[in-house]
TIKOLLUM-800079 format. One record per atom (N, C-alpha, C): residue in one letter; atom name; x, y, z. Coordinates in Angstrom, 1 decimal, always signed. Example, Ala and Ser with C-alpha at 12.3 -4.5 7.8 and 13.67 -1.06 7.14 Angstrom:
   aa   at     east    north       up
    A    N    +13.2     -5.7     +7.8
    A   CA    +12.3     -4.5     +7.8
    A    C    +13.2     -3.3     +7.8
    S    N    +12.8     -2.2     +7.1
    S   CA    +13.7     -1.1     +7.1
    S    C    +12.9     +0.0     +7.9
//
This chain:
   aa   at     east    north       up
    M    N    +36.1     -2.5    +67.1
    M   CA    +36.6     -1.4    +66.4
    M    C    +35.8     -1.4    +65.0
    K    N    +35.2     -0.3    +64.7
    K   CA    +34.3     -0.3    +63.5
    K    C    +34.6     +1.0    +62.7
    T    N    +35.1     +2.0    +63.2
    T   CA    +35.2     +3.3    +62.5
    T    C    +36.6     +3.9    +62.5
    L    N    +36.8     +4.9    +61.7
    L   CA    +38.1     +5.6    +61.7
    L    C    +38.3     +6.2    +63.0
    Y    N    +37.3     +6.7    +63.6
    Y   CA    +37.4     +7.3    +65.0
    Y    C    +37.9     +6.3    +66.0
    D    N    +37.4     +5.1    +65.9
    D   CA    +37.9     +4.0    +66.8
    D    C    +39.4     +3.8    +66.6
    V    N    +39.9     +3.8    +65.4
    V   CA    +41.3     +3.6    +65.1
    V    C    +42.1     +4.8    +65.7
    Q    N    +41.5     +6.0    +65.6
    Q   CA    +42.2     +7.2    +66.2
    Q    C    +42.3     +7.1    +67.7
    Q    N    +41.2     +6.6    +68.3
    Q   CA    +41.2     +6.4    +69.8
    Q    C    +42.2     +5.3    +70.2
    L    N    +42.3     +4.3    +69.4
    L   CA    +43.3     +3.2    +69.7
    L    C    +44.7     +3.8    +69.7
    L    N    +45.0     +4.6    +68.6
    L   CA    +46.4     +5.2    +68.5
    L    C    +46.6     +6.2    +69.6
    K    N    +45.6     +6.9    +70.0
    K   CA    +45.7     +7.9    +71.2
    K    C    +46.1     +7.2    +72.4
    T    N    +45.7     +5.9    +72.6
    T   CA    +46.1     +5.2    +73.9
    T    C    +47.6     +5.0    +73.9
    Y    N    +48.2     +5.1    +72.8
    Y   CA    +49.7     +4.9    +72.7
    Y    C    +50.4     +6.2    +72.5
    G    N    +49.7     +7.3    +72.7
    G   CA    +50.3     +8.6    +72.6
    G    C    +50.5     +9.2    +71.2
    T    N    +49.7     +8.6    +70.2
    T   CA    +49.9     +9.0    +68.8
    T    C    +48.7     +9.8    +68.4
    F    N    +48.9    +11.1    +68.1
    F   CA    +47.9    +12.0    +67.6
    F    C    +48.3    +12.4    +66.2
    I    N    +47.5    +12.2    +65.2
    I   CA    +47.8    +12.5    +63.8
    I    C    +46.8    +13.5    +63.2
    Y    N    +47.4    +14.6    +62.7
    Y   CA    +46.6    +15.5    +61.9
    Y    C    +47.6    +16.3    +61.0
    L    N    +47.5    +15.9    +59.7
    L   CA    +48.3    +16.6    +58.7
    L    C    +47.5    +17.5    +57.8
    G    N    +46.2    +17.6    +58.0
    G   CA    +45.4    +18.5    +57.3
    G    C    +44.8    +17.9    +56.0
    D    N    +45.2    +16.7    +55.7
    D   CA    +44.7    +16.0    +54.5
    D    C    +44.2    +14.6    +54.9
    R    N    +43.0    +14.3    +54.6
    R   CA    +42.4    +13.0    +55.1
    R    C    +43.2    +11.8    +54.6
    A    N    +43.6    +11.8    +53.3
    A   CA    +44.3    +10.6    +52.8
    A    C    +45.7    +10.5    +53.5
    S    N    +46.3    +11.7    +53.7
    S   CA    +47.7    +11.7    +54.4
    S    C    +47.5    +11.2    +55.8
    D    N    +46.5    +11.7    +56.5
    D   CA    +46.2    +11.2    +57.9
    D    C    +46.1     +9.7    +57.9
    I    N    +45.3     +9.2    +57.0
    I   CA    +45.1     +7.7    +57.0
    I    C    +46.3     +7.0    +56.7
    A    N    +47.1     +7.4    +55.8
    A   CA    +48.4     +6.8    +55.4
    A    C    +49.3     +6.8    +56.6
    M    N    +49.4     +7.9    +57.3
    M   CA    +50.3     +8.0    +58.5
    M    C    +49.8     +7.1    +59.6
    M    N    +48.5     +7.0    +59.8
    M   CA    +47.9     +6.0    +60.8
    M    C    +48.3     +4.6    +60.4
    M    N    +48.3     +4.3    +59.1
    M   CA    +48.7     +2.9    +58.7
    M    C    +50.2     +2.7    +59.1
    L    N    +51.0     +3.6    +58.9
    L   CA    +52.4     +3.5    +59.2
    L    C    +52.6     +3.3    +60.8
    E    N    +51.9     +4.1    +61.5
    E   CA    +51.9     +4.0    +63.0
    E    C    +51.5     +2.6    +63.5
    L    N    +50.4     +2.1    +62.9
    L   CA    +49.9     +0.8    +63.2
    L    C    +51.0     -0.3    +62.9
    D    N    +51.7     -0.1    +61.8
    D   CA    +52.7     -1.1    +61.4
    D    C    +53.8     -1.0    +62.5
    E    N    +54.2     +0.2    +62.9
    E   CA    +55.3     +0.3    +63.9
    E    C    +54.8     -0.3    +65.2
    L    N    +53.6     -0.1    +65.6
    L   CA    +53.1     -0.7    +66.9
    L    C    +53.1     -2.2    +66.8
    Q    N    +52.7     -2.7    +65.6
    Q   CA    +52.7     -4.2    +65.4
    Q    C    +54.1     -4.8    +65.5
    E    N    +55.0     -4.1    +64.8
    E   CA    +56.4     -4.6    +64.8
    E    C    +57.0     -4.6    +66.2
    A    N    +56.6     -3.6    +67.0
    A   CA    +57.1     -3.5    +68.4
    A    C    +56.4     -4.6    +69.3
    G    N    +55.4     -5.3    +68.8
    G   CA    +54.7     -6.3    +69.6
    G    C    +53.7     -5.7    +70.6
    V    N    +53.3     -4.5    +70.3
    V   CA    +52.4     -3.8    +71.3
    V    C    +50.9     -4.1    +71.0
    L    N    +50.5     -4.3    +69.8
    L   CA    +49.1     -4.5    +69.4
    L    C    +48.9     -6.0    +69.3
    E    N    +47.7     -6.4    +69.6
    E   CA    +47.2     -7.8    +69.3
    E    C    +47.0     -7.9    +67.9
    Q    N    +47.2     -9.1    +67.3
    Q   CA    +47.0     -9.3    +65.9
    Q    C    +45.6     -8.9    +65.4
    R    N    +44.6     -9.2    +66.2
    R   CA    +43.2     -8.9    +65.9
    R    C    +43.0     -7.4    +65.8
    Q    N    +43.5     -6.7    +66.8
    Q   CA    +43.4     -5.2    +66.7
    Q    C    +44.1     -4.7    +65.5
    Y    N    +45.2     -5.1    +65.2
    Y   CA    +46.0     -4.7    +64.0
    Y    C    +45.2     -4.9    +62.7
    D    N    +44.8     -6.2    +62.6
    D   CA    +44.0     -6.5    +61.4
    D    C    +42.8     -5.7    +61.2
    S    N    +42.0     -5.5    +62.3
    S   CA    +40.8     -4.8    +62.2
    S    C    +41.1     -3.3    +61.9
    A    N    +42.1     -2.7    +62.5
    A   CA    +42.4     -1.3    +62.2
    A    C    +42.9     -1.1    +60.8
    K    N    +43.7     -2.0    +60.3
    K   CA    +44.2     -1.9    +58.9
    K    C    +43.1     -2.0    +57.9
    L    N    +42.2     -2.9    +58.2
    L   CA    +41.0     -3.1    +57.3
    L    C    +40.2     -1.8    +57.2
    I    N    +39.9     -1.2    +58.4
    I   CA    +39.2     +0.0    +58.4
    I    C    +39.9     +1.1    +57.7
    L    N    +41.2     +1.3    +57.9
    L   CA    +42.0     +2.3    +57.3
    L    C    +42.0     +2.1    +55.8
    R    N    +42.2     +0.9    +55.3
    R   CA    +42.2     +0.7    +53.8
    R    C    +40.9     +1.1    +53.2
    H    N    +39.8     +0.7    +53.9
    H   CA    +38.4     +1.1    +53.4
    H    C    +38.3     +2.6    +53.4
    E    N    +38.7     +3.3    +54.4
    E   CA    +38.6     +4.7    +54.5
    E    C    +39.5     +5.4    +53.4
    L    N    +40.6     +4.9    +53.2
    L   CA    +41.5     +5.4    +52.2
    L    C    +40.9     +5.3    +50.8
    K    N    +40.4     +4.2    +50.5
    K   CA    +39.7     +4.0    +49.2
    K    C    +38.6     +5.0    +49.1
    R    N    +37.8     +5.1    +50.1
    R   CA    +36.6     +6.0    +50.1
    R    C    +37.1     +7.5    +49.9
    S    N    +38.2     +7.8    +50.6
    S   CA    +38.7     +9.2    +50.5
    S    C    +39.2     +9.5    +49.1
    Q    N    +39.9     +8.5    +48.5
    Q   CA    +40.4     +8.7    +47.1
    Q    C    +39.3     +8.8    +46.1
    S    N    +38.2     +8.0    +46.3
    S   CA    +37.1     +8.0    +45.3
    S    C    +36.3     +9.3    +45.5
    D    N    +36.3     +9.9    +46.6
    D   CA    +35.6    +11.2    +46.8
    D    C    +36.3    +12.3    +46.1
    N    N    +37.7    +12.2    +45.9
    N   CA    +38.4    +13.2    +45.3
    N    C    +38.4    +13.2    +43.8
    I    N    +37.8    +12.2    +43.2
    I   CA    +37.7    +12.1    +41.7
    I    C    +36.6    +12.9    +41.2
//
């Protein structure tokens, strides 16, 4: 997993489709969904860590683009 798209595809495999119309909000919601999947024991730790790292990077990038 290397991109935001990859994280979206991972979430889709669990029936989660996120579109709020705001990139930062979309990413924040994806982070919450990943947390829920991790707490439920559905995701492997490596998948979770990789996805969270990608989303944190994308969120920072999104926020710096808005400045």
